[in-house]
C-alpha positions, 0 to 999 in steps of 0.5 A, spaced: 512 324 546 519 321 545 524 326 542 527 324 535 534 325 537 534 319 541 531 315 536 523 315 537 519 311 532 512 311 530 509 306 535 508 300 531 508 292 534 512 287 530 512 280 532 520 278 532 520 273 526 517 278 522 521 284 524 527 280 522 525 281 515 520 286 514 521 294 514 519 297 520 518 304 517 514 302 511 507 305 510 505 298 507 504 294 513 505 286 511 499 282 512 499 276 516 503 278 522 497 277 526 497 270 526 505 269 528 505 266 535 510 270 538 508 276 542 515 279 544 514 287 541 520 290 538 522 296 535 525 295 528 528 300 523 530 300 516 537 300 514 537 300 507 533 305 502 529 299 499 524 296 503 525 289 506 531 289 510 529 292 517 533 290 524 531 291 531 534 297 534 539 293 539 542 289 533 544 295 529 551 297 530 550 304 530 547 310 533 541 310 528 536 316 529 529 316 527 523 321 527 516 320 525 511 326 522 508 326 529 515 328 532 515 334 526 509 336 528 511 337 536 517 340 534 513 346 530 518 346 525 516 348 518 522 345 514 526 339 514 533 342 515 530 346 521 527 340 524 534 336 524 538 342 526 533 343 533 532 335 534 537 330 531 544 329 535 550 331 531 547 336 526 547 343 525 546 348 519 550 353 515 545 359 513 550 360 507 544 363 502 540 366 508 534 362 505 531 357 510 530 352 504 537 353 502 541 350 508 547 346 508 545 341 513 552 338 517 552 331 520 559 329 524 562 334 519 559 332 513 555 336 509 548 335 504 548 342 501 544 345 495 550 349 493 555 347 488 562 347 490 560 344 497 564 338 499 558 333 499 558 327 504 551 325 506 546 321 501 539 322 502 533 318 499 526 318 499 522 312 498 528 308 496 530 314 490 537 317 491 535 325 491 543 327 491 543 330 484 548 328 479 551 335 478 555 336 484 551 331 488 547 337 491 541 336 495 535 341 494 531 341 500 526 345 497 524 339 493 522 335 499 515 337 502 515 337 509 508 335 510 509 329 506 514 325 510 511 319 514 518 317 517 525 319 517 532 315 519 539 318 520 544 312 519 551 314 521 557 312 518 560 310 511 554 305 511 556 302 504 549 299 503 546 306 501 551 307 496 555 313 493 556 319 497 555 316 504 561 318 507 559 321 514 551 318 514 545 317 510 538 320 511 532 315 509 525 318 508 519 314 507 513 318 505 505 318 507 500 314 504 492 313 505 493 307 509 498 311 514 494 318 514 487 317 512 482 323 512 483 330 510 486 336 513 487 344 511 493 348 514 494 356 514 500 359 516 502 367 517 508 370 520 514 374 520 516 377 513 509 377 510 510 369 511 503 365 508 502 358 507 497 354 505 497 346 505 492 341 504 492 333 505 488 328 503 488 320 504 484 314 504 483 307 502 477 302 500 476 295 501 479 293 494 486 294 496 486 301 493 489 307 497 491 314 496 494 320 499 495 327 496 499 334 498 499 341 495 503 346 499 504 353 497 508 358 501 510 365 500 514 370 504 519 376 503 525 373 507 528 376 513 534 379 509 533 385 503 530 383 497 530 375 499 523 373 497 521 365 497 515 362 492 514 355 493 509 350 490 509 343 492 505 337 490 506 330 492 501 324 490 501 317 492 497 311 489 497 304 492 494 297 492 495 292 497 492 285 497 495 280 502 502 280 502 503 284 496 503 291 495 505 297 490 506 304 490 506 309 485 508 316 487 509 323 483 512 329 486 512 336 482 515 343 485 516 349 482 520 354 486 523 361 486 528 362 492 532 368 493 538 367 497 543 373 497 549 369 500 555 372 505 555 379 507 561 383 509 562 384 516 562 392 516 555 392 513 552 387 517 554 392 523 550 397 520 544 393 517 543 386 519 538 385 514 543 387 508 546 384 502 553 384 499 550 384 492 543 382 488 540 379 486 541 371 487 535 367 484 535 360 484 529 357 480 527 349 481 522 346 476 522 338 478 518 332 477 519 325 479 515 319 479 517 313 483 514 306 483 515 301 489 513 294 489 514 289 495 512 281 496 513 277 502 512 269 500 509 264 505 516 262 508 518 270 510 522 272 504 521 279 502 522 281 495 522 289 494 524 294 488 523 300 485 524 304 479 524 311 478 525 317 473 526 324 475 527 331 471 530 337 474 531 344 471 535 349 475 536 356 473 540 362 477 541 369 476 546 372 480 548 379 480 556 380 483 562 384 483 567 383 478 573 382 482 577 383 475 575 391 477 578 391 484 585 393 482 582 399 478 583 406 479 577 411 479 576 414 472 574 420 468 571 418 461 575 420 456 573 424 450 572 418 445 568 415 451 564 422 452 562 422 445 560 415 445 556 416 451 553 422 448 551 419 441 548 413 445 543 418 449 547 418 456 548 424 460 550 426 467 557 423 466 563 427 469 567 431 464 572 435 468 575 436 474 576 428 476 578 427 483 576 421 488 570 425 491 566 427 485 569 421 481 567 414 484 568 408 480 562 410 475 557 406 471 560 411 465 566 407 465 563 401 464 558 403 459 563 407 455 568 401 454 562 397 452 560 402 447 568 402 444 568 394 445 575 396 449 576 391 455 570 392 459 572 386 463 576 390 467 572 397 467 566 394 469 565 393 477 559 388 476 557 382 473 551 378 472 552 370 472 547 366 469 546 358 469 541 353 466 542 346 468 537 340 465 538 334 469 535 327 467 535 321 472 532 314 472 534 307 475 531 301 478 533 297 484 531 290 487 533 286 493 531 279 496 531 279 504 531 271 506 530 269 513 533 262 515 538 259 520 545 257 520 547 251 525 541 253 529 542 260 529 537 265 526 540 268 520 538 273 515 541 274 508 539 280 503 542 281 496 540 286 491 543 290 485 541 297 482 542 301 476 542 309 476 543 313 470 543 321 469 544 326 463 546 333 465 546 339 460 549 345 463 550 352 460 553 358 463 554 365 461 555 372 464 554 379 462 558 385 465 555 391 468 555 396 473 553 396 481 547 401 483 547 404 490 542 399 492 548 393 490 544 391 484 547 390 478 545 393 471 548 389 465 551 393 459 550 388 453 558 386 454 558 378 454 563 373 456 563 370 450 570 371 447 568 375 442 570 383 441 564 385 445 567 381 451 574 385 451 579 381 454 583 381 460 591 381 460 591 379 453 586 373 454 579 373 451 574 374 456 570 368 455 566 365 461 561 361 457 560 353 459 556 349 455 557 341 457 553 335 456 555 330 462 553 322 463 553 318 469 552 311 470 553 307 476 552 299 477 552 296 484 551 290 487 550 289 495 549 284 500 548 283 508 548 278 513 546 278 520 547 272 524 545 271 531 550 268 535 546 268 541 540 271 543 543 277 545 549 277 541 549 279 533 554 279 528 552 283 521 557 283 515 555 287 509 558 290 502 557 294 496 560 294 489 560 300 485 562 301 478 561 308 475 562 312 469 562 319 468 563 322 461 563 329 459 562 332 452 564 340 451 560 343 446 565 349 446 572 347 446 574 341 442 577 335 445 584 336 446 584 343 447 587 345 454 580 349 456 576 343 454 572 339 459 571 333 455 573 327 459 571 319 460 572 317 467 571 310 470 571 308 478 570 302 481 570 300 488 568 294 493 566 297 500 565 293 506 562 293 513 562 289 519 559 290 526 557 287 533 552 288 538 551 285 545 546 286 550 549 283 557 542 285 560 535 287 558 536 294 559 543 295 556 546 294 549 553 295 546 556 296 539 562 296 535 562 297 528 567 299 522 565 301 515 567 304 508 564 308 503 566 312 497 564 318 493 566 319 485 568 326 483 562 329 479 561 333 473 562 339 476 568 337 480 572 334 474 570 340 470 573 345 476 580 342 478 585 347 475 588 352 480 590 356 474 583 357 472 579 358 478 571 357 478 566 362 481 561 356 482 556 355 479 558 360 474 564 357 471 568 351 470 575 350 467 579 344 464 582 340 469 587 334 471 583 328 473 580 327 481 581 321 485 574 318 488 574 319 496 574 313 500 572 314 508 573 309 513 569 309 519 569 306 526 564 306 531 563 304 538 558 305 544 553 304 549 545 305 549 540 303 554 533 304 557 530 304 564 523 305 564 522 312 560 529 314 561 533 313 555 540 314 554 546 313 549 554 314 549 558 313 543 565 315 540 566 315 532 572 316 527 571 317 520 578 318 516 577 321 508 582 319 503 583 323 497 578 328 500 575 332 495 575 340 497 573 346 494 579 351 495 578 358 496 582 362 490 584 369 490 577 372 491 571 371 495 567 365 492 573 363 487 576 357 487 577 350 485 577 342 487 583 338 489 584 332 492 587 332 499 591 327 502 587 325 508 582 329 513 579 326 519 573 327 523 572 324 530 568 325 536 564 323 542 556 323 542 552 323 548 544 323 549 539 322 554 531 323 554 525 322 559 518 323 560 516 325 567 509 326 568 507 331 563 514 333 562 518 330 556 525 333 555 531 331 551 539 333 551 544 332 546 551 333 546 557 332 541 564 334 541 567 334 534 574 334 532 575 335 524 582 336 522 586 336 516 591 330 516 596 332 510 600 338 509 597 342 503 599 349 500 592 352 498 591 360 496 590 364 502 589 371 499 584 373 504 589 371 510 594 375 513 599 370 514 599 368 506 606 368 503 606 375 500 603 379 506 609 375 510 614 378 505 611 385 506 606 386 501 599 386 505 593 385 501 596 382 495 595 375 493 599 369 496 598 362 499 598 359 505 601 352 508 596 347 511 599 343 517 597 336 519 592 337 525 589 344 522 582 345 523 577 344 517 573 350 516 566 351 518 566 345 523 564 347 530 567 343 536 561 343 540 554 342 539 549 342 545 541 341 544 536 341 549 528 340 548 522 340 553 515 339 552 510 340 557 502 339 557 499 344 561 492 340 560 489 335 555 488 341 550 494 345 551 502 344 551 508 348 551 515 347 548 522 350 548 528 348 545 535 351 545 541 350 540 548 352 542 554 352 537 561 353 538 565 357 533 568 355 527 574 357 522 572 361 516 574 358 509 580 361 507 583 361 514 585 353 513 591 354 517 588 358 523 593 363 523 589 369 520 590 375 524 587 382 522 591 388 522 585 393 522 588 396 516 588 391 510 585 385 513 578 386 517 575 380 521 577 375 526 577 369 520 572 365 524 565 365 526 563 366 534 559 361 538 552 362 539 546 360 543 539 360 540 532 359 544 526 358 541 519 357 544 512 355 542 505 353 544 499 349 541 492 349 543 487 344 541 480 346 543 477 340 539 479 334 536 479 337 529 482 344 530 489 346 533 492 352 533 500 353 534 504 359 535 512 359 534 517 364 536 524 362 533 530 366 536 526 368 542 531 373 544 533 376 537 540 374 538 545 376 532 550 370 530 553 367 524 553 360 522 559 360 517 565 365 515 569 366 509 575 370 508 576 374 501 577 381 498 572 386 499 569 390 493 567 396 498 570 401 502 568 404 509 563 409 506 560 403 502 562 405 495 566 401 490 573 399 493 577 402 487 584 405 487 584 412 488 588 414 482 593 410 478 599 409 479 597 410 486 597 402 487 594 402 494 593 394 497 586 392 496 582 391 503 580 384 505 575 382 510 571 376 513 564 375 510 559 372 515 553 368 514 548 371 518 543 367 522 535 369 522 533 374 527 527 373 531 521 371 527 514 368 529 509 364 525 501 362 527 498 357 524 491 353 524 490 346 522 483 343 521 481 336 520 475 336 515 
């Protein structure tokens, strides 16, 4: 077993001339390669999403990491983000939603997340199709079935060949086919939290060149946190044809998933109950269907033509019960005579009628219901709100390229040229209904909607209108080229670049163009991103590399619609008119060494990535609120080390990353939950105020140290045991960007950072026959309690767990602020059996 963290790939042999122009990670091996005379065997990796451009690893000026389906099986990981977290260097996850299929996956301080509002910085491709969604560049990991993955490649840096959003890296996934995975298997899994999984795979081929593969995956569990079930239904199918040097693949994928992820929890309640949630429910429903056609042809001269055309439709809806932050500064309340009469007429009973005090009259539901019945400012009188969204995203596009091998002045050369067109349409609607909190932290609506009408009431004289109804269109044209010139047999120069032209158009169906609240806009972005790299192998066992590349990301519809600090957003539930944002440009330097001596493989490298006009979501006056803005500069730099070996029956690997992620420009941002904000410094603790970010301050949620160990020992031919350890240092909380938050235990609770942690996992696989295997996996073996992220914000609850209403007006006690944490999963296990039919 070779661990993916050090670049293990499916063991395939490619004659050297073919390796220079054929994708080594494709599911369709090219015909005719057996007739090529050279016998040197090299390991090749794909360096663009489309097939046709592959290079021997020692010619790639970056520490690319790869893995196969066999690596995923041996790791005993049940989803893609879990595998990357445990096995790939410089990767860690934030469990912000508390659902294993809604992780933030971070690589070198850049993120691919399913959550709107996260600064996205990684591009993800499946079979050449970019799966970052047009609305916010988010990545829904639940739409990528783990069982369909054949190979995956993690390319570091701002590689321009992977297009927009490739700021810190790109993940390219190739799926299985009937040629690579013939036969039928069925797998059943049971585990903690009533986990049940069933997966069927079937692949095959015939002598007419047809091949096929299909996967159906069902999963249900109750989740480890309160009221957080998951229901996943995934289907993937591929039909292909191959004859000689020509191949076609048509794949179809469908997913119907319901995910409950209940988000961050306030620190006091985690101490009482690690499984608890702040408010509920928090439901995301994804319905997605996509089709992708790939074609490839190799001429007799070795020129490889390849291309794809795809269409994708994603419908996402959310239903979130939240605290109404507008009610935090309200006092406890006894219904008035008019409200009591209205409540009685409506059939309500049990509300307090006399003798109101803090003991018998908490912030009650009657206040909210009464104000709603009277059409009188329920926006401030209701302590709960139900936020709902619905988006429909339609994408289609096509791309093509030609890889041409040849010679220049007697030196081997490969030139690749290509182009792509991508278009998307997004319809997004959101609304909210006011309500009241129940003792179990759920929210019951009272029929007062944020529609700007009389029923919705008003806040400070302004209509309470949280509706959004927009239509967005994004179109991108791009062209790229790359050239690798072998200056000597051991010295290779690579030059590449990509030009992108993007247009983002937004139509507001509620506010007319010219209205300050309108989201309508028409934005255009253009840029050419270059890259250059050099590799040198002074000996057969040592390879060195150095590279420079640039990447860019254009603002998405959601970012352009939520960029006004005067109208912050509670994503994904509100947007506001805004000033235009600039596109992000990242410039990355790489340098390193790598080598192999027998079965021992090692690597060491340094990198620096500087973001110009970085787009970040800045926290506003309450937990979850904020807005997007351009920062001048941010920087992520660090050191990466890795080693792996196989000694007899033991295979092991280790990875270490030192990561320094800092702001490089001075900024003023909201710091209402930060004890060092200017209002608190002026003697008003607990009030709203801003903080100053200085160059050198750390970027939140990015740890300095990531260390991983993994080992697998084969006790016998049928039985193996594996263990892994993941150690992550602490990180700064969102809202503590200046690093100066100091809790006083009265108005501010929590350290403003998450602590470091180490988690151990243990698993075993027993194969009594070639057709049957049993697997038992225990994650977080020692039941460690840890947090993967933190955020500062006003808390809606007092120490007793009741709503934090101020006792009685005009007694305006300061609001209480706390640190909210993303708790890590406790000890869980699963037991699975796989049978080959």
